[in-house]
C-alpha positions as CSV (number, residue, x, y, z in Angstrom):
1,X,52.0,116.8,165.8
2,X,55.9,115.6,165.5
3,X,58.3,114.1,162.8
4,X,58.4,110.8,162.2
5,X,61.9,111.3,161.9
6,X,62.3,113.3,165.3
7,X,65.1,113.3,167.4
8,X,64.6,112.8,171.1
9,X,66.8,116.2,171.1
10,X,65.4,120.1,170.6
11,X,65.9,120.8,167.6
12,X,68.0,123.4,166.7
13,X,66.3,125.4,164.1
14,X,62.5,124.9,163.1
15,X,59.7,124.7,165.5
16,X,59.4,121.8,168.4
17,X,56.9,120.2,165.6
18,X,59.7,120.0,162.7
19,X,63.4,120.5,162.3
20,X,64.3,122.4,159.5
21,X,64.8,119.7,157.3
22,X,61.2,118.7,157.4
23,X,59.4,121.6,156.1
24,X,58.5,122.2,152.6
25,X,61.5,123.7,150.8
26,X,59.0,126.1,148.1
27,X,62.3,127.9,146.6
28,X,62.0,127.1,143.3
29,X,64.9,126.8,141.3
30,X,65.5,128.7,137.8
31,X,67.0,127.2,135.1
32,X,68.4,128.1,132.2
33,X,67.2,126.6,129.1
34,X,68.9,127.4,125.7
35,X,66.6,129.2,123.0
36,X,63.5,129.1,124.8
37,X,61.4,131.4,126.3
38,X,61.1,130.7,130.4
39,X,57.7,132.0,130.6
40,X,56.2,129.3,127.9
41,X,58.1,126.3,129.6
42,X,59.4,126.5,132.3
43,X,62.0,124.2,134.2
44,X,59.7,123.5,137.5
45,X,55.7,123.9,137.5
46,X,54.8,127.8,139.2
47,X,52.9,126.9,142.0
48,X,49.5,128.2,141.0
49,X,50.1,126.6,138.0
50,X,50.9,127.2,134.4
51,X,49.2,130.0,132.6
52,X,47.6,127.2,129.0
53,X,46.9,130.3,127.2
54,X,49.7,132.5,127.4
55,X,51.9,129.2,126.2
56,X,49.2,128.6,123.6
57,X,49.8,131.8,122.4
58,X,52.9,131.9,122.1
59,X,53.9,128.7,120.4
60,X,50.8,129.6,117.8
61,X,53.4,132.4,116.9
62,X,56.9,130.5,117.8
63,X,55.7,127.8,115.2
64,X,54.3,130.4,112.2
65,X,50.8,129.5,112.9
66,X,49.6,131.5,109.9
67,X,52.5,130.0,107.8
68,X,52.2,126.8,108.6
69,X,48.2,126.2,108.1
70,X,48.4,127.5,104.4
71,X,50.4,124.1,104.2
72,X,49.1,121.9,106.2
73,X,46.0,122.9,107.4
74,X,44.0,124.1,110.2
75,X,43.1,120.8,111.9
76,X,46.6,119.5,111.9
77,X,48.5,122.5,112.8
78,X,46.2,123.2,116.3
79,X,46.1,119.2,116.8
80,X,49.9,119.3,117.3
81,X,49.7,122.9,119.5
82,X,46.9,121.8,121.5
83,X,49.1,118.5,122.1
84,X,52.9,121.1,122.8
85,X,50.0,122.8,124.6
86,X,49.6,119.6,127.0
87,X,52.6,118.7,127.3
88,X,54.4,121.6,128.2
89,X,51.8,122.7,131.1
90,X,51.6,119.0,132.7
91,X,52.2,119.1,136.1
92,X,53.5,115.3,136.3
93,X,56.8,115.5,137.1
94,X,58.0,113.0,133.7
95,X,56.0,112.7,130.6
96,X,56.3,108.7,128.4
97,X,58.3,109.3,125.2
98,X,59.0,106.1,123.4
99,X,57.6,103.6,126.2
100,X,60.9,105.7,128.8
101,X,59.5,108.0,131.2
102,X,61.9,111.6,130.9
103,X,61.8,114.1,133.8
104,X,59.4,117.1,132.4
105,X,62.7,119.3,132.4
106,X,64.5,117.6,130.3
107,X,61.0,117.6,127.7
108,X,60.6,121.4,128.1
109,X,63.8,122.0,126.6
110,X,63.6,120.1,124.0
111,X,60.2,120.9,123.2
112,X,61.3,124.2,123.5
113,X,63.8,123.9,120.7
114,X,60.9,123.5,118.3
115,X,60.4,126.0,115.2
116,X,58.1,126.2,112.2
117,X,60.8,123.8,110.1
118,X,60.8,121.0,112.4
119,X,57.1,121.1,112.7
120,X,56.8,121.0,108.5
121,X,60.1,117.7,108.7
122,X,57.4,115.8,110.9
123,X,54.2,116.5,109.4
124,X,56.0,115.9,105.9
125,X,57.1,112.3,107.7
126,X,53.9,111.4,108.5
127,X,52.4,112.0,105.0
128,X,54.8,109.5,104.0
129,X,54.6,106.8,106.3
130,X,52.9,103.7,105.0
131,X,52.9,101.6,108.5
132,X,49.3,102.4,110.2
133,X,49.8,104.7,113.0
134,X,47.9,103.4,116.9
135,X,48.5,105.7,119.3
136,X,48.7,108.8,117.2
137,X,49.3,111.1,120.4
138,X,52.4,109.0,121.2
139,X,53.8,108.6,117.9
140,X,53.5,111.9,117.0
141,X,55.0,113.5,120.7
142,X,57.7,111.4,120.1
143,X,58.1,112.8,116.4
144,X,58.3,115.8,117.7
145,X,60.4,115.4,121.1
146,X,63.4,113.9,117.9
147,X,62.7,116.3,116.1
148,X,65.4,118.8,116.6
149,X,67.9,116.0,117.0
150,X,66.6,113.9,114.1
151,X,66.0,117.0,111.1
152,X,69.5,117.2,110.2
153,X,70.7,114.1,109.5
154,X,67.0,113.3,107.7
155,X,67.6,115.9,105.2
156,X,71.8,115.4,104.7
157,X,69.7,112.0,103.7
158,X,67.4,113.3,101.6
159,X,70.0,115.5,99.7
160,X,72.5,112.4,99.3
161,X,69.8,110.6,98.0
162,X,68.6,112.8,95.7
163,X,72.3,113.3,94.1
164,X,72.7,109.4,93.9
165,X,69.7,109.3,91.1
């Protein structure tokens, strides 16, 4: 009935069983995520879980699903959207990407930057790789996570290579 950290004197706030500091804080911080829709990419889990259907629907719209499937096929694009939905809607506090545990808020922020061009970039790079990929899910998640920070360098290097020919 009593808190483990209970002092012998009566607490100033809270009940006799639990001091105020022992209670669960249910206030959720609202985090400003750049270029993201907080309803899709919340920084913290809402108490009743994620709206997977709503998240998936907004990903279809944001990533221009209809345009992507004309070039890459429905299966590939749907796989990416499902992976993103699974990752964005996880209840875990972190996600393993590239062998590193990354806080879910940071993952949501980075994945929230993705657009159709990032998906095109990732799929193009995957088509060009000659090395067998053992864990496609982990590889794809790492590629999607890194896409916003690597896309410019990739295309800049491609332009330089074309000029050299």
